[in-house]
N, C-alpha and C positions, 0 to 999 in steps of 0.2 A: 475060163478066167471071170473070177467075182469082181465087177467095182461096186465100190460103194463111196457116196459120196458124201461127204462131211462139211457144214456148212457151219461158221460160226456167227451168230448175228447180234446184234444190240437192236434192243427194243423202243429206244429213246434216242431221240437226234440230240437230247442236251447230253445224255452220258455218252455217246459218242465223239461230238467235239469236245468235252471234258478231256476225255482218254487222248484225242489229239494233242490237244493243249499240253498235257502232262507228258506225254512224250517229246514234244518239242523240249521242254524244260529239261527234261534228262539228257536227252540227245539234241543238240542245237543243229548238228550238220543235217538232222533230219528235213530240216527245211528247204534243204537242196531238192528233196524227190517228193516233198508233201503237195499236195492237190488242196484243192476247197472241201473242205467236209462234207460239202451237200454232193459233193461228186461220188464220195464214196458211198454215200447214203444212197443215193441213185444207184449203184451199181449193187449194193446189197439187195435192191427190189428188183433188179433184172435178175439176178441169180437166183432168187428165191421163185421168181417166174419160172424161170429154166425149168428149175427143180421139180416144180408141180405138173410140168408137162412132160417131165422125164418118165422112162420107164425103170430106170434103173433104181437099184436101194438107195436111199439117202436117209442122212440122219441131220436132224437143223437142232443147233446147240443155242439157245438165249444165254449169251452171255454178259447179261445185263448185270447179274450179279455174278463175281468174280470169287470163288471158296479162299 
């Protein structure tokens, strides 16, 4: 079995925070599950750290600039 990890990241906190607010504007019910944007940022850093220490193949995609 071949396993690959794909992680989408955002390189700037301001972009991430803006996307969270945009999502809230589009989907008001999202506020029920929304956490503090800082929590998501810390989670991203944790995932990056795990991937760096993993032996699994991985791909990290910076989604700061969407197509």
